[in-house]
Backbone bond lengths (Angstrom), bond angles and torsions (degrees), N, CA, C in turn:
res aa  C-N    CA-C-N  psi(-1)  N-CA   C-N-CA  omega(-1)  CA-C   N-CA-C  phi
1 X - - - 1.436 - - 1.533 107.05 -
2 X 1.314 117.37 125.43 1.462 122.67 179.13 1.530 109.26 -102.70
3 X 1.337 115.88 131.03 1.466 119.19 179.37 1.520 113.16 -121.99
4 X 1.295 119.03 -15.59 1.461 122.38 -178.30 1.515 111.35 104.46
5 X 1.322 115.32 152.33 1.462 121.77 -174.15 1.528 112.72 -63.81
6 X 1.331 116.82 -52.02 1.468 119.43 -177.82 1.516 111.28 -62.72
7 X 1.321 117.24 -44.36 1.462 120.84 179.81 1.529 110.80 -61.18
8 X 1.318 117.22 -41.06 1.466 120.88 179.44 1.528 111.15 -64.06
9 X 1.319 116.87 -44.75 1.464 120.80 179.90 1.526 111.36 -62.33
10 X 1.323 116.44 -46.68 1.461 120.91 -178.39 1.526 110.46 -68.90
11 X 1.305 117.31 -34.74 1.461 122.10 177.44 1.528 110.97 -58.80
12 X 1.316 116.98 -46.29 1.464 121.45 179.42 1.527 110.43 -66.66
13 X 1.334 117.46 -44.78 1.465 121.17 179.56 1.527 111.18 -60.68
14 X 1.329 116.60 -45.45 1.460 120.82 -178.68 1.530 110.62 -65.94
15 X 1.312 117.12 -42.23 1.461 120.60 179.25 1.525 110.40 -59.90
16 X 1.322 117.20 -41.57 1.462 121.02 178.72 1.529 111.24 -65.28
17 X 1.322 117.63 -38.59 1.464 121.02 179.76 1.520 112.08 -67.70
18 X 1.323 117.29 -27.74 1.463 120.01 179.21 1.521 111.61 -62.84
19 X 1.318 116.61 -29.26 1.452 120.66 177.37 1.520 112.56 67.64
20 X 1.332 116.22 -174.44 1.466 120.24 -173.68 1.528 114.57 -74.92
21 X 1.311 118.87 -16.36 1.463 120.88 -173.90 1.522 114.64 -108.19
22 X 1.317 117.85 4.34 1.464 121.15 179.79 1.520 109.21 -127.27
23 X 1.320 115.14 156.68 1.463 120.49 172.60 1.517 107.98 -147.78
24 X 1.307 116.26 163.66 1.456 121.49 178.74 1.525 107.96 -156.34
25 X 1.310 116.19 148.62 1.456 121.60 174.05 1.525 107.73 -101.86
26 X 1.317 116.24 128.44 1.462 122.07 -177.62 1.524 108.72 -119.32
27 X 1.320 115.74 127.83 1.458 120.47 178.18 1.523 108.91 -98.16
28 X 1.337 115.97 126.57 1.459 122.13 -178.76 1.518 110.60 -126.42
29 X 1.316 115.25 150.02 1.458 120.94 168.87 1.510 107.01 -82.62
30 X 1.327 116.71 130.46 1.460 120.72 -176.04 1.528 110.01 -134.23
31 X 1.312 115.15 162.59 1.461 122.12 169.41 1.518 105.82 -102.74
32 X 1.312 116.65 119.01 1.468 120.91 -177.60 1.523 110.82 -71.64
33 X 1.300 116.04 174.09 1.472 121.56 178.48 1.527 111.47 -64.52
34 X 1.341 116.16 -19.76 1.467 120.48 176.42 1.527 112.19 -87.21
35 X 1.315 117.17 -1.31 1.456 121.00 179.78 1.515 113.99 83.50
36 X 1.322 116.91 19.11 1.457 122.96 -178.01 1.525 109.31 -106.10
37 X 1.327 116.64 139.20 1.455 120.86 175.89 1.520 110.85 -75.19
38 X 1.317 117.10 123.21 1.458 123.12 179.42 1.524 108.73 -139.59
39 X 1.318 116.23 171.08 1.459 121.73 174.77 1.526 108.55 -102.10
40 X 1.316 116.27 141.17 1.461 121.44 177.86 1.520 108.86 -131.82
41 X 1.306 116.31 141.11 1.453 121.56 175.84 1.518 108.24 -108.62
42 X 1.331 115.85 125.24 1.465 121.67 -178.90 1.518 109.39 -113.70
43 X 1.303 116.68 133.43 1.451 122.03 175.67 1.522 107.88 -89.38
44 X 1.327 116.16 124.09 1.463 121.53 -177.13 1.521 110.87 -115.67
45 X 1.298 115.63 152.73 1.448 122.23 174.17 1.512 109.15 173.02
46 X 1.311 116.85 159.15 1.451 121.17 -178.10 1.516 113.93 -63.03
47 X 1.330 117.23 -24.44 1.464 121.02 -179.80 1.519 112.88 -98.10
48 X 1.316 117.30 4.30 1.460 121.96 -177.68 1.530 108.63 -105.56
49 X 1.331 117.89 121.46 1.471 119.61 -179.89 1.527 111.74 -60.36
50 X 1.312 115.95 139.97 1.456 122.51 179.11 1.524 107.64 -142.33
51 X 1.315 116.14 130.78 1.456 121.40 179.32 1.519 108.54 -124.09
52 X 1.321 115.88 132.70 1.462 122.45 175.37 1.513 106.83 -126.98
53 X 1.324 116.54 132.67 1.458 119.59 177.75 1.520 109.73 -136.39
54 X 1.303 115.39 155.98 1.458 120.02 178.45 1.518 109.75 -77.17
55 X 1.318 114.32 152.59 1.468 120.23 178.08 1.523 108.54 -148.84
56 X 1.305 115.82 148.77 1.462 120.78 174.96 1.517 108.01 -99.39
57 X 1.314 114.50 134.12 1.454 118.60 -178.84 1.518 109.44 -151.67
58 X 1.292 116.61 146.24 1.461 122.57 174.84 1.526 110.78 -85.01
59 X 1.327 116.31 -12.76 1.466 120.80 -178.10 1.524 110.38 -76.76
60 X 1.327 117.32 146.88 1.467 119.44 175.92 1.527 110.44 -70.59
61 X 1.330 115.65 149.83 1.463 119.81 177.97 1.524 109.71 -65.56
62 X 1.313 117.95 139.58 1.466 119.55 176.99 1.526 110.38 -67.75
63 X 1.320 116.42 153.05 1.459 121.36 179.80 1.527 109.44 -79.59
64 X 1.302 115.80 109.79 1.459 122.00 177.05 1.520 111.27 -120.88
65 X 1.319 116.80 25.97 1.466 120.33 -176.02 1.523 112.41 -60.66
66 X 1.324 118.45 -38.64 1.471 120.67 179.74 1.526 110.45 -67.68
67 X 1.322 117.33 -43.24 1.464 120.77 179.26 1.525 110.86 -66.47
68 X 1.328 117.68 -39.25 1.461 121.96 178.01 1.527 109.74 -62.69
69 X 1.323 117.40 -45.44 1.470 121.01 179.24 1.526 110.55 -61.96
70 X 1.329 116.88 -41.67 1.465 120.70 179.82 1.531 110.65 -64.14
71 X 1.333 117.53 -45.71 1.468 120.05 179.48 1.523 111.46 -63.13
72 X 1.323 116.89 -39.98 1.474 120.00 178.25 1.526 110.90 -64.70
73 X 1.332 116.29 -43.39 1.464 120.95 -179.63 1.531 110.28 -63.73
74 X 1.322 116.80 -47.33 1.461 119.97 -179.17 1.526 111.55 -68.82
75 X 1.323 117.53 -35.12 1.461 120.63 176.33 1.518 111.80 -65.13
76 X 1.336 115.89 -38.87 1.470 120.08 178.23 1.526 110.83 -65.33
77 X 1.310 117.61 -35.15 1.470 120.32 178.24 1.523 111.46 -68.09
78 X 1.313 116.85 -28.56 1.473 119.98 177.51 1.522 110.01 -72.89
79 X 1.329 117.21 -46.07 1.461 120.23 -176.04 1.525 113.13 -80.19
80 X 1.333 117.32 -27.08 1.469 121.77 179.37 1.522 109.42 -137.48
81 X 1.339 117.00 75.30 1.461 118.57 -178.92 1.520 111.36 -64.35
82 X 1.338 117.52 149.31 1.459 120.24 -179.64 1.528 110.88 -67.50
83 X 1.296 115.43 150.31 1.462 121.35 177.74 1.516 109.79 -80.80
84 X 1.308 115.22 146.28 1.458 121.40 175.60 1.518 106.50 -121.81
85 X 1.319 116.09 123.05 1.456 120.97 179.88 1.521 109.53 -100.11
86 X 1.305 116.37 133.04 1.454 120.91 178.32 1.523 109.76 -81.70
87 X 1.300 115.51 140.18 1.458 121.64 174.66 1.518 106.10 -125.98
88 X 1.337 116.42 105.17 1.459 119.83 -174.84 1.524 113.58 -95.63
89 X 1.312 116.96 14.88 1.464 118.95 178.28 1.529 109.63 -71.65
90 X 1.349 117.68 148.97 1.470 120.26 178.59 1.531 112.41 -58.49
91 X 1.324 117.30 -34.19 1.455 120.26 -179.77 1.529 110.96 -64.22
92 X 1.315 115.92 -36.77 1.459 119.10 178.75 1.522 110.50 -68.59
93 X 1.337 116.26 -39.66 1.463 119.93 -178.22 1.524 111.73 -73.52
94 X 1.334 116.26 -46.48 1.461 120.40 -175.77 1.516 113.30 -92.82
95 X 1.300 117.48 -10.12 1.452 120.85 178.33 1.513 114.36 78.95
96 X 1.321 117.17 -4.59 1.459 119.93 177.81 1.518 114.46 73.15
97 X 1.316 119.18 -5.62 1.466 122.75 -179.07 1.526 109.85 -124.55
98 X 1.323 115.62 65.56 1.464 118.59 -179.33 1.514 110.25 -138.56
99 X 1.310 116.11 -177.25 1.458 121.50 -178.43 1.531 113.15 -99.25
100 X 1.316 116.79 10.07 1.460 120.87 -178.77 1.514 107.78 -86.21
101 X 1.301 115.30 125.42 1.453 120.49 -178.34 1.515 112.55 -82.30
102 X 1.331 116.06 173.38 1.456 121.03 -178.45 1.525 112.00 -61.13
103 X 1.331 117.63 -33.53 1.475 120.44 179.88 1.522 110.17 -63.69
104 X 1.327 117.01 -38.38 1.466 120.90 179.87 1.525 111.38 -71.83
105 X 1.297 116.52 -21.20 1.465 120.90 -179.58 1.524 111.78 -90.81
106 X 1.298 117.10 1.92 1.455 119.76 -179.73 1.507 113.15 85.91
107 X 1.319 117.19 18.53 1.471 119.24 178.75 1.502 110.39 -101.63
């Protein structure tokens, strides 16, 4: 199964970032052993064996740009999760548009 150089590299990197406690299914455009373009779904995770090898082919690499972008985006969220800031003001909790009066809010 041929997936292309960039897709293969990112596939391995993303699988490693998933670590032993996460998994994900990734859909890629591939060239089958018969030389036909098909879609393949691969299950990835740190505990799931994955092998990538180089191959010579006259066929053009399949377009996996969307899958590569998705794996990079999701991998970045694993290594650098977004920050969440707490806002403990009553307006944040109640939204400021409710029927609870100031006495009920502790004012």
